C-alpha positions as CSV (number, residue, x, y, z in Angstrom):
1,M,20.6,51.7,-0.5
2,H,20.0,54.4,-3.0
3,H,17.5,52.6,-5.4
4,P,14.8,55.0,-6.5
5,G,12.0,52.7,-5.4
6,P,9.1,50.7,-7.0
7,P,8.4,50.6,-10.7
8,R,6.8,53.7,-12.2
9,F,3.5,53.7,-14.1
10,M,2.6,56.8,-16.2
11,A,1.3,57.9,-19.6
12,V,3.0,59.8,-22.4
13,G,3.2,63.4,-21.5
14,E,3.0,62.9,-17.7
15,T,6.1,63.8,-15.6
16,Q,7.6,62.0,-12.7
17,E,10.5,62.8,-10.4
18,L,13.5,60.5,-10.2
19,A,15.5,60.7,-7.0
20,P,17.9,58.5,-5.1
21,R,16.7,57.2,-1.8
22,D,18.6,57.6,1.5
23,P,20.8,60.2,-0.2
24,V,24.3,61.1,0.8
25,P,24.3,64.8,-0.2
26,D,28.0,65.0,-1.1
27,E,28.0,62.0,-3.3
28,E,27.3,61.9,-7.1
29,Y,24.3,60.3,-8.6
30,N,23.9,59.9,-12.4
31,W,20.8,59.0,-14.4
32,S,20.5,57.4,-17.8
33,I,17.9,55.6,-20.0
34,T,19.4,52.3,-21.0
35,D,16.3,50.9,-22.8
36,A,13.3,52.7,-24.4
37,P,10.8,52.4,-27.2
38,A,12.5,52.7,-30.6
39,A,10.9,56.1,-31.5
40,S,11.7,57.7,-28.1
41,S,14.2,60.6,-28.0
42,V,13.9,61.2,-24.2
43,V,17.0,62.0,-22.3
44,L,17.4,62.7,-18.6
45,G,19.0,65.8,-16.9
46,D,22.4,65.5,-15.3
47,E,21.3,66.5,-11.8
48,S,21.1,64.1,-8.8
49,I,17.3,64.6,-9.0
50,T,15.8,64.6,-12.4
51,Y,12.5,64.3,-14.2
52,L,11.2,61.9,-16.8
53,T,8.5,63.0,-19.3
54,P,8.2,60.1,-21.7
55,D,7.3,60.7,-25.4
56,E,6.4,57.2,-26.5
57,P,4.4,54.4,-24.9
58,G,6.2,51.2,-24.0
59,T,8.6,50.1,-21.3
60,Y,11.7,52.1,-20.3
61,T,14.6,51.1,-18.2
62,V,16.2,53.9,-16.2
63,E,19.6,53.4,-14.6
64,L,20.9,55.2,-11.5
65,D,24.6,55.1,-11.0
66,A,25.0,55.6,-7.3
67,P,27.9,55.4,-4.8
68,D,26.9,51.9,-3.7
69,T,26.1,50.3,-7.1
70,T,24.1,50.8,-10.3
71,H,20.3,50.4,-9.9
72,E,17.7,49.7,-12.5
73,L,14.2,51.0,-12.5
74,T,11.3,49.9,-14.8
75,V,9.0,52.6,-16.1
76,R,5.9,51.4,-17.8
77,V,4.4,54.1,-20.0
78,Y,0.9,54.0,-21.5
79,P,-0.4,55.9,-24.5
80,G,-1.3,59.6,-23.8
81,D,-5.0,59.0,-24.1
82,K,-4.8,56.9,-21.0
83,S,-3.4,59.7,-18.9
84,V,-4.8,60.3,-15.4
85,T,-3.2,63.7,-15.1
86,H,-5.9,66.1,-16.3
87,Q,-3.8,69.2,-16.4
88,P,-0.2,68.1,-16.8
89,G,2.4,70.7,-15.6
90,S,6.1,70.6,-14.9
91,G,5.4,68.2,-12.0
92,G,2.8,66.1,-13.6
93,Y,0.5,66.8,-10.7
94,S,-3.1,67.2,-11.5
95,G,-3.5,71.0,-11.6
96,Q,-6.3,72.8,-9.7
97,S,-5.6,71.4,-6.2
98,G,-8.5,73.2,-4.5
99,Y,-7.1,73.2,-1.0
100,S,-9.5,74.3,1.6
101,G,-8.2,75.9,4.8
102,Y,-5.0,77.5,5.9
103,S,-2.8,75.3,8.0
104,G,0.2,77.7,7.8
105,V,-1.3,81.0,8.6
106,S,-3.3,82.4,11.4
107,G,-6.6,83.7,10.0
108,G,-9.6,82.8,7.8
109,S,-10.5,79.5,6.2
110,G,-11.3,78.5,2.7
111,G,-9.5,79.3,-0.5
112,S,-8.1,77.5,-3.5
113,G,-5.0,77.4,-5.4
114,V,-3.0,75.6,-8.1
115,S,-0.5,73.1,-7.0
116,G,2.7,73.7,-8.7
117,G,6.2,72.4,-8.5
118,Q,7.6,69.0,-9.0
119,S,5.0,67.0,-7.1
120,G,5.0,63.7,-9.0
121,S,2.1,62.4,-10.9
122,G,-1.4,62.2,-9.6
123,A,-5.0,61.7,-10.4
124,G,-7.4,63.7,-8.6
125,S,-10.1,65.5,-7.8
126,G,-12.3,64.6,-4.9
127,L,-14.1,67.9,-4.9
128,S,-14.4,68.8,-8.6
129,R,-15.1,65.2,-9.6
130,D,-13.2,65.8,-12.8
131,V,-12.4,62.2,-13.6
132,G,-14.4,61.8,-16.8
133,E,-17.8,60.0,-17.1
134,R,-16.2,56.6,-17.1
135,G,-14.1,56.8,-14.0
136,R,-10.8,55.0,-13.5
137,P,-10.4,51.2,-13.3
138,R,-9.1,49.6,-10.1
139,V,-7.3,46.5,-9.2
140,T,-6.8,44.4,-6.0
141,L,-4.3,41.5,-5.8
142,T,-4.8,38.4,-3.7
143,G,-2.4,35.5,-3.3
144,E,-2.1,32.0,-2.0
145,R,0.1,29.0,-2.0
146,V,-1.0,26.2,-4.3
147,G,1.2,23.2,-4.0
148,D,4.7,24.2,-4.8
149,E,3.7,27.5,-6.3
150,V,2.5,30.9,-5.2
151,V,-0.5,32.2,-7.3
152,I,-1.2,35.9,-7.4
153,T,-4.6,36.7,-8.8
154,A,-5.6,40.2,-10.0
155,H,-9.2,41.4,-9.5
156,P,-9.7,44.3,-11.9
157,K,-12.9,46.4,-11.8
158,T,-14.4,49.2,-13.7
159,A,-15.4,52.3,-11.8
160,P,-18.9,52.3,-10.1
161,G,-21.6,53.0,-12.7
162,A,-19.1,53.0,-15.6
163,P,-19.7,50.9,-18.7
164,E,-18.2,47.5,-18.6
165,E,-14.9,47.2,-20.5
166,D,-12.4,44.4,-21.0
167,L,-9.6,45.2,-18.6
168,D,-6.1,44.0,-19.2
169,V,-3.7,43.3,-16.3
170,E,0.0,43.6,-16.3
171,F,2.3,42.3,-13.6
172,F,5.8,43.6,-12.7
173,V,8.4,42.2,-10.3
174,D,10.0,44.9,-8.3
175,D,13.4,45.9,-9.7
176,R,14.9,45.7,-6.1
177,D,13.9,42.0,-5.8
178,D,15.2,38.8,-7.4
179,L,12.8,36.4,-9.1
180,E,14.0,34.8,-12.3
181,E,11.2,32.3,-12.8
182,Y,7.5,33.1,-13.1
183,E,4.6,32.9,-15.5
184,V,1.8,35.3,-16.3
185,D,-1.5,34.0,-17.7
186,G,-4.3,36.6,-17.9
187,Y,-5.1,37.7,-14.4
188,E,-2.8,35.2,-12.8
189,F,0.9,35.4,-11.8
190,R,2.5,32.1,-10.8
191,A,6.0,31.5,-9.3
192,P,7.6,28.3,-8.0
193,L,8.3,28.6,-4.3
194,D,11.8,27.3,-4.7
195,A,12.5,30.5,-6.7
196,V,11.6,32.8,-3.8
197,A,14.7,32.9,-1.6
198,E,13.8,36.3,-0.2
199,P,10.6,38.3,-0.1
200,V,9.5,39.4,-3.6
201,R,7.3,42.4,-4.3
202,V,4.9,42.0,-7.3
203,H,3.0,45.0,-8.7
204,G,-0.2,44.7,-10.7
205,V,-1.9,47.3,-12.9
206,A,-5.3,47.2,-14.6
207,I,-5.5,48.9,-18.0
208,G,-8.7,50.0,-19.7
209,H,-9.5,53.5,-21.0
210,Q,-7.0,54.6,-18.3
211,Y,-4.5,52.7,-16.1
212,S,-5.2,52.0,-12.5
213,V,-3.5,52.7,-9.3
214,P,-1.1,49.8,-8.9
215,D,-1.6,47.2,-6.2
216,T,1.4,45.4,-4.6
217,V,1.8,42.2,-2.8
218,S,4.9,40.7,-1.1
219,I,5.5,36.9,-1.6
220,H,7.4,35.3,1.3
221,P,9.6,32.3,1.0
222,D,7.1,30.2,3.0
223,G,4.3,30.9,0.5
224,G,2.6,33.6,2.5
225,V,1.3,36.6,0.6
226,E,0.9,40.1,2.1
227,R,-0.8,43.1,0.4
228,L,1.4,46.1,1.0
229,N,-1.2,48.8,0.2
230,K,-3.6,47.7,2.9
231,P,-4.0,49.9,6.0
232,P,-2.7,48.6,9.3
233,E,-4.9,46.0,11.0
234,W,-5.6,48.3,14.0
235,T,-7.3,51.0,11.7
236,S,-10.4,48.7,11.4
237,E,-11.2,49.7,15.0
238,M,-9.7,53.2,14.8
239,S,-11.5,56.4,15.9
240,V,-9.7,59.7,16.0
241,Y,-9.8,62.8,18.3
242,E,-8.0,65.8,16.9
243,L,-6.5,68.2,19.5
244,Y,-5.6,71.7,18.7
245,V,-2.7,71.5,21.1
246,R,-2.4,75.1,22.4
247,G,-6.2,75.6,22.7
248,F,-7.4,72.3,24.0
249,V,-7.0,72.9,27.8
250,D,-5.4,75.6,29.9
251,P,-2.6,74.2,32.1
252,D,-2.4,74.9,35.8
253,D,0.4,77.1,37.1
254,D,2.6,74.1,37.8
255,Q,1.8,72.3,34.6
256,T,3.1,72.2,31.0
257,I,0.5,72.2,28.2
258,L,1.4,68.6,27.4
259,G,1.0,67.8,31.1
260,A,-2.5,69.3,31.1
261,I,-3.4,67.2,28.1
262,I,-2.2,64.1,29.9
263,D,-4.8,64.9,32.6
264,R,-7.5,64.9,29.9
265,L,-6.6,61.5,28.3
266,D,-9.2,59.7,30.4
267,Y,-11.9,62.1,29.3
268,I,-11.1,61.4,25.6
269,R,-10.9,57.7,26.1
270,D,-14.2,57.8,28.0
271,L,-15.8,59.7,25.2
272,G,-15.0,56.7,23.0
273,L,-11.9,57.8,21.0
274,N,-8.8,55.6,20.8
275,T,-6.5,57.6,18.5
276,L,-5.0,61.1,19.2
277,W,-4.0,63.4,16.4
278,F,-2.1,66.4,17.7
279,T,-1.6,69.5,15.7
280,P,2.2,70.2,15.3
281,V,4.3,69.9,18.5
282,L,7.7,71.0,17.1
283,Q,9.5,74.3,17.7
284,N,7.7,77.0,15.7
285,D,7.4,80.7,15.3
286,D,4.8,81.3,18.1
287,F,1.6,81.1,16.0
288,D,-0.5,78.9,18.1
289,H,-1.3,76.4,15.2
290,G,2.3,75.3,15.1
291,Y,2.5,74.7,11.4
292,N,5.4,77.2,10.8
293,I,8.3,75.1,12.1
294,T,11.7,76.5,13.2
295,D,13.3,73.2,14.3
296,F,12.3,69.8,12.9
297,Y,14.2,67.9,15.7
298,S,12.9,69.5,18.8
299,I,9.5,69.5,20.7
300,A,8.3,73.1,21.3
301,D,9.5,74.6,24.6
302,D,6.2,76.2,25.4
303,L,4.5,72.7,25.3
304,G,7.0,71.1,27.7
305,G,9.8,69.7,25.6
306,E,10.8,66.3,24.4
307,E,10.6,64.3,27.7
308,E,7.1,65.6,28.4
309,F,6.0,64.6,24.9
310,Q,7.5,61.2,25.5
311,R,5.5,60.9,28.8
312,L,2.3,61.9,27.0
313,V,2.8,59.2,24.4
314,E,3.5,56.6,27.1
315,E,0.4,57.7,29.1
316,A,-1.7,57.3,25.9
317,H,-0.3,53.9,25.2
318,E,-1.1,52.8,28.7
319,R,-4.7,53.6,27.9
320,D,-4.5,51.6,24.6
321,M,-4.6,54.8,22.6
322,K,-2.5,55.5,19.5
323,V,-0.8,58.8,18.8
324,L,-0.5,60.5,15.5
325,F,2.2,63.1,14.9
326,D,1.4,66.0,12.5
327,L,4.2,65.8,10.0
328,V,4.9,69.1,8.1
329,L,7.4,68.6,5.3
330,N,6.4,71.1,2.5
331,H,7.9,74.2,4.2
332,S,9.7,75.7,7.1
333,A,8.9,78.9,9.0
334,R,10.7,82.0,7.7
335,E,12.1,82.3,11.2
336,H,13.9,78.9,10.7
337,E,17.6,79.4,11.1
338,F,18.3,77.9,7.6
339,Y,15.8,80.4,5.9
340,Q,17.4,83.2,7.8
341,R,20.8,82.1,6.5
342,A,19.3,81.9,3.0
343,I,18.1,85.5,3.0
344,G,21.4,86.5,4.6
345,G,23.1,85.4,1.3
346,D,24.5,82.0,2.3
347,P,24.5,80.1,-1.1
348,E,24.2,76.7,0.6
349,Y,20.9,77.5,2.3
350,R,19.7,79.7,-0.6
351,D,19.4,76.4,-2.4
352,W,17.3,74.9,0.3
353,Y,14.2,76.9,-0.8
354,D,12.2,77.5,-3.9
355,W,12.0,81.1,-4.9
356,Q,9.2,83.1,-6.5
357,D,11.4,86.2,-6.8
358,E,14.9,85.3,-5.7
359,E,16.3,88.7,-6.4
360,N,13.9,90.3,-3.9
361,D,14.0,87.4,-1.4
362,V,10.4,86.3,-2.1
363,P,10.1,82.6,-1.4
364,D,7.6,80.2,-3.0
365,T,4.6,79.5,-0.9
366,Y,1.0,78.4,-1.4
367,F,-1.8,80.8,-1.2
368,D,0.6,83.7,-0.4
369,W,1.1,82.5,3.1
370,P,3.4,85.1,4.6
371,Y,5.3,83.2,7.3
372,I,6.5,80.1,5.5
373,A,8.9,79.2,2.7
374,N,8.6,76.1,0.5
375,F,11.5,73.7,0.5
376,N,13.4,72.9,-2.6
377,Y,13.1,69.1,-3.0
378,D,15.6,69.1,-5.8
379,N,18.2,69.5,-3.0
380,L,19.6,66.3,-1.5
381,E,20.5,68.2,1.8
382,V,16.8,69.0,2.2
383,R,15.7,65.4,1.8
384,R,18.4,64.2,4.1
385,H,17.5,66.7,6.8
386,L,13.8,65.8,6.6
387,L,14.3,62.0,6.4
388,D,16.4,62.0,9.5
389,A,13.7,64.0,11.3
390,V,11.0,61.5,10.1
391,E,13.2,58.6,11.4
392,K,13.5,60.3,14.8
393,W,9.8,60.9,15.4
394,A,8.6,57.6,14.0
395,E,10.3,56.0,17.0
396,Y,7.9,57.9,19.3
397,V,4.5,57.7,17.7
398,D,2.2,55.2,16.0
399,G,1.7,57.2,12.8
400,F,1.9,60.4,10.9
401,R,-0.8,62.7,9.7
402,C,0.9,64.3,6.8
403,D,0.2,68.0,6.2
404,M,-0.2,69.3,2.6
405,A,0.8,65.9,1.3
406,W,-0.1,66.9,-2.2
407,A,2.7,69.5,-2.2
408,V,5.5,67.1,-1.4
409,P,6.9,64.7,-4.2
410,R,5.1,61.4,-4.2
411,P,8.3,59.4,-4.5
412,F,9.5,61.0,-1.3
413,W,6.3,59.8,0.5
414,Q,7.0,56.3,-0.9
415,E,10.5,56.5,0.6
416,I,9.0,57.6,4.0
417,R,6.6,54.7,3.9
418,D,9.4,52.2,3.3
419,L,11.4,53.8,6.1
420,T,8.7,53.7,8.7
421,K,7.2,50.4,7.8
422,S,10.6,48.7,7.9
423,K,10.7,49.6,11.6
424,D,7.0,49.0,12.3
425,S,4.8,47.3,9.7
426,E,1.7,48.6,11.6
427,F,2.9,52.3,11.4
428,L,0.1,54.5,9.9
429,L,0.5,57.1,7.2
430,M,-2.5,59.4,6.7
431,D,-2.5,62.1,4.0
432,E,-4.2,65.5,3.8
433,T,-4.5,65.6,0.1
434,I,-7.3,67.9,-1.0
435,P,-8.7,67.1,-3.4
436,Y,-8.2,63.4,-3.5
437,V,-5.1,62.0,-5.3
438,A,-5.7,58.3,-5.9
439,D,-2.1,57.6,-6.8
440,F,-1.1,58.6,-3.3
441,H,-2.4,55.2,-2.3
442,N,0.3,53.5,-4.3
443,L,2.9,52.6,-1.6
444,C,2.4,56.0,0.1
445,F,-0.6,56.5,2.4
446,D,-2.9,54.0,4.1
447,V,-5.7,56.5,5.0
448,H,-6.9,59.6,3.2
449,F,-8.8,62.6,4.4
450,D,-12.3,62.3,2.9
451,A,-12.6,65.9,2.0
452,G,-15.3,65.1,-0.6
453,L,-17.6,63.6,2.1
454,Y,-16.8,66.6,4.4
455,F,-17.8,69.1,1.7
456,D,-21.0,67.2,0.8
457,L,-22.1,66.8,4.4
458,L,-21.7,70.6,4.8
459,Q,-23.7,71.3,1.6
460,I,-26.5,68.9,2.8
461,G,-26.6,70.5,6.2
462,Q,-26.9,74.0,4.6
463,G,-29.7,72.7,2.4
464,N,-27.8,73.1,-0.8
465,Q,-27.8,69.4,-1.8
466,S,-30.1,66.4,-1.2
467,A,-29.0,64.1,1.6
468,D,-28.8,61.3,-1.1
469,Q,-25.6,63.1,-2.2
470,I,-23.9,60.9,0.5
471,F,-24.0,58.0,-2.0
472,D,-22.3,59.9,-4.7
473,S,-19.7,61.0,-2.2
474,I,-18.8,57.5,-1.2
475,E,-18.9,56.3,-4.8
476,N,-16.6,59.1,-5.9
477,R,-13.8,57.6,-3.9
478,Y,-13.8,54.7,-6.3
479,Q,-14.7,56.7,-9.4
480,I,-11.4,58.4,-9.2
481,G,-9.5,55.2,-8.7
482,F,-8.9,54.4,-5.1
483,P,-8.9,50.6,-4.5
484,D,-11.5,49.0,-2.3
485,H,-9.0,48.5,0.5
486,A,-8.0,52.2,0.8
487,G,-8.9,53.9,4.1
488,F,-10.7,57.2,4.6
489,L,-10.9,59.6,7.5
490,T,-14.5,60.8,7.9
491,Y,-15.1,64.1,9.7
492,I,-17.3,67.2,9.8
493,E,-14.9,69.5,11.5
494,N,-11.1,70.1,11.8
495,H,-8.9,73.0,12.6
496,D,-8.9,74.3,9.0
497,E,-12.6,74.7,8.7
498,D,-15.2,76.8,10.5
499,R,-17.2,74.7,12.9
500,Y,-20.1,72.7,11.3
501,I,-22.5,74.1,13.9
502,E,-21.6,77.6,12.8
503,Q,-22.0,76.8,9.1
504,A,-25.0,74.6,9.1
505,G,-26.8,75.1,12.4
506,E,-27.4,72.8,15.4
507,H,-30.4,71.1,13.7
508,A,-28.1,69.4,11.2
509,I,-25.2,68.5,13.3
510,R,-26.4,65.2,14.8
511,A,-27.3,63.9,11.3
512,A,-23.9,64.9,9.9
513,A,-22.0,63.5,12.9
514,T,-23.9,60.2,12.6
515,A,-23.1,60.1,8.9
516,S,-19.4,60.5,9.6
517,W,-19.6,57.7,12.1
518,T,-21.7,55.2,10.1
519,V,-20.5,55.4,6.5
520,P,-17.4,53.3,5.6
521,G,-14.4,55.1,7.1
522,I,-12.4,56.0,10.2
523,P,-14.5,58.5,12.2
524,M,-13.1,61.6,13.8
525,I,-14.1,64.3,16.3
526,Y,-12.3,67.6,16.5
527,A,-11.8,68.6,20.1
528,G,-14.8,70.8,21.2
529,Q,-17.1,69.5,18.5
530,E,-18.7,67.3,21.1
531,I,-19.7,70.3,23.2
532,G,-20.9,72.6,20.4
533,E,-17.7,74.7,20.3
534,R,-18.1,77.5,17.8
535,Q,-14.6,78.8,17.6
536,R,-12.4,77.1,15.0
537,R,-9.1,77.5,16.8
538,G,-7.7,78.8,20.0
539,H,-9.3,78.3,23.4
540,T,-11.9,75.6,23.8
541,H,-14.8,76.9,25.8
542,W,-15.4,73.9,28.1
543,E,-17.1,76.2,30.5
544,Y,-20.0,76.6,28.0
545,A,-20.4,73.0,27.1
546,N,-23.7,71.8,25.5
547,E,-24.1,68.8,27.7
548,E,-27.0,67.4,25.7
549,L,-24.8,67.4,22.6
550,R,-21.9,65.8,24.5
551,E,-24.2,63.0,25.7
552,F,-25.3,62.5,22.1
553,Y,-21.7,62.1,20.9
554,H,-21.0,59.7,23.8
555,Q,-24.0,57.6,22.8
556,L,-22.9,57.7,19.1
557,T,-19.4,56.5,19.8
558,E,-20.7,53.7,22.1
559,T,-23.1,52.6,19.4
560,W,-20.2,52.6,16.9
561,E,-18.0,50.6,19.3
562,E,-20.7,48.0,19.9
563,I,-21.8,47.4,16.3
564,D,-19.2,45.9,14.0
565,A,-21.5,46.5,11.0
566,L,-20.8,50.3,11.4
567,H,-17.1,49.7,11.0
568,V,-15.0,50.3,7.9
569,D,-15.0,46.7,6.5
570,A,-18.7,46.2,6.6
571,D,-20.8,46.4,3.4
572,F,-22.6,49.7,2.6
573,E,-25.6,50.1,0.3
574,R,-28.4,52.4,-0.5
575,V,-31.8,51.3,0.7
576,E,-35.3,52.2,-0.5
577,Y,-37.1,54.7,1.8
578,E,-40.2,57.0,1.6
579,S,-39.9,60.7,2.3
580,D,-40.6,63.9,0.4
581,N,-37.9,65.7,2.4
582,D,-34.6,66.2,0.6
583,G,-32.9,66.4,3.9
584,V,-33.6,62.7,4.6
585,T,-31.7,59.6,3.4
586,A,-31.2,56.0,4.4
587,Y,-28.6,53.3,3.9
588,A,-27.7,49.9,5.2
589,R,-24.5,48.5,6.8
590,D,-24.0,44.7,6.7
591,G,-21.5,43.1,9.1
592,E,-20.8,39.9,11.0
593,D,-23.2,41.0,13.7
594,G,-26.1,41.7,11.4
595,R,-27.6,44.3,9.2
596,Y,-28.5,47.8,10.3
597,I,-30.4,50.6,8.6
598,V,-29.2,54.2,9.3
599,V,-31.8,56.9,8.6
600,L,-30.6,60.5,8.7
601,N,-32.7,63.7,8.8
602,F,-30.7,66.9,8.2
603,S,-33.8,69.2,8.2
604,D,-35.2,71.1,11.1
605,G,-38.0,69.1,12.6
606,S,-38.8,65.4,12.9
607,E,-39.9,63.3,9.9
608,V,-41.7,60.0,9.5
609,V,-39.7,57.9,7.1
610,G,-41.0,54.7,5.4
611,L,-38.7,51.8,5.0
612,D,-39.1,48.8,2.6
613,E,-37.2,46.6,5.0
614,K,-38.5,45.3,8.3
615,V,-36.6,46.8,11.2
616,E,-36.7,46.7,15.0
617,A,-37.8,50.3,15.8
618,I,-35.5,50.7,18.8
619,D,-32.8,53.3,17.9
620,Q,-29.4,51.9,18.9
621,I,-28.1,55.4,19.6
622,T,-30.7,56.6,22.2
623,G,-32.5,53.4,23.0
624,E,-35.8,55.0,22.2
625,N,-38.7,53.4,20.3
626,V,-39.1,55.4,17.1
627,A,-42.0,53.3,15.6
628,A,-44.6,55.4,13.7
629,E,-47.7,54.3,11.8
630,N,-46.1,54.5,8.4
631,G,-42.5,54.0,9.2
632,V,-40.1,55.4,11.8
633,T,-39.9,58.9,13.4
634,V,-36.5,60.5,12.8
635,E,-35.6,63.7,14.5
636,D,-32.0,63.7,13.3
637,A,-30.5,60.2,13.1
638,V,-31.4,56.6,14.0
639,V,-29.6,53.3,13.7
640,L,-32.0,50.4,13.5
641,P,-31.4,46.6,13.4
642,T,-33.2,44.7,10.7
643,E,-35.6,41.9,11.7
């Protein structure tokens, strides 16, 4: 089925890609606008993949004439002053995508760039916080059966700290589904159950000074209602261990690299982690990071090949561990056979890539990475090749960590989501989109890298920001429009950044790590972090492990496992505390098993911190009594139950 997907929501002047799904490259696809606001003069290009930049607010109907049938797509366009694209370009992506780190090149970290190309529309900026003073409204849909009807209720919200405004809500039935009879009354959508023969998707959007990220529910014929943008159930207990595959452990003479990793699975599980994220394992150009891929269908020979990878996944599953596959779709290595054909003059493969200077064989890349070439997503062959690879590897693993997600068209991610979720509704999609792009939660990704929190925890550890910045960091997720149910990966280290201990010092690392494990989110440890590893990539120096630090991490993960209030769904709030030290902060987590106060001290030396709430002064991490005359003594981090 070639339907271009869910309804589109955008503002005048923004641009979105229109592409057929499940494309057959040799077939013809033709686009047209069959209904538009009276004053609109927009026409679509005559290519199989085209772009819409509306010129008038209102509702447009776009038609795709495909080999199977003719498909209709609703496009709701809001006035230009409601735009969420701060710097519209040809792709409608929100300019200045300050991307930190270099996945595709061996070398230093840091850097920034402008995201170009046809990347779909987005709102963004987790790091620059360029979302306007008012923030973006949000909406969550809930639903229930009431007698012979299904009632969907929208719960719109203004951004945290924003002035209250009257928010409208609009509902749209997905063009791919059939529902003739329904009523909308304010924040309610009602449909008689006898009109729901097959599952029906309903999209809701809140509109204030901007429009929200849509939320979507599926109505089932039995009256059940499922929210489609919610992360898989298992992520509420998810903790991640990232392995830099070729540096994690040295294999014995008779072992493959993947075989050596299998031998370390018990170590990771005993450390308290239940989800593995492997840096890329596909054939590549021999840089140890693996992000320059030469074959999207084959596990790298130097790791042990496909059967060994399958064995690794099975061994992880036997230990109740999930496996995330690092999915790299923006580019190939320049050593890829197709790129070599392209620079050899083959016109078919020439069109597989974007070119910065085609005459001189200079491909498009980001940040002048020298060993990769960006794919041309206007080419149906490229999409077909990558979709088939996604389908293959989705059968092996429990989810994808999606590299450079911001550089791949958003509608393509929506297609990947439908493809993977149709086979396994609990399949996880996690994006690396730096800075945040809130619209990537709209039927794309379940969980998002919390780069804003990472950056703030580093600044706090270096003494450049007050520890209270943590509150702004968490609030910023919702300032820019992520719904309450979006998931976030919280971390202080990964393979793209210099180690926290190198950048901020050992005195701050326990406080930062505790923050990443006790704010709302899915906590992660990057292999070697637990032993004080100072090298960002390459060989992990297990022989020089800081055993005291490793024991601290073990205590921290055990504490997290035992206390539900520290998990993602529990409430989070600022609490009053007394300290003159900017490196100190405190917050509460409220869950089914009680209320806990977390007190952090990023500074060098212990602090006595006064708390307004009565607490039991036994630190849940270490088991130590931290009572002091005027509060509690905090060397780096404590978790305390309230009385």
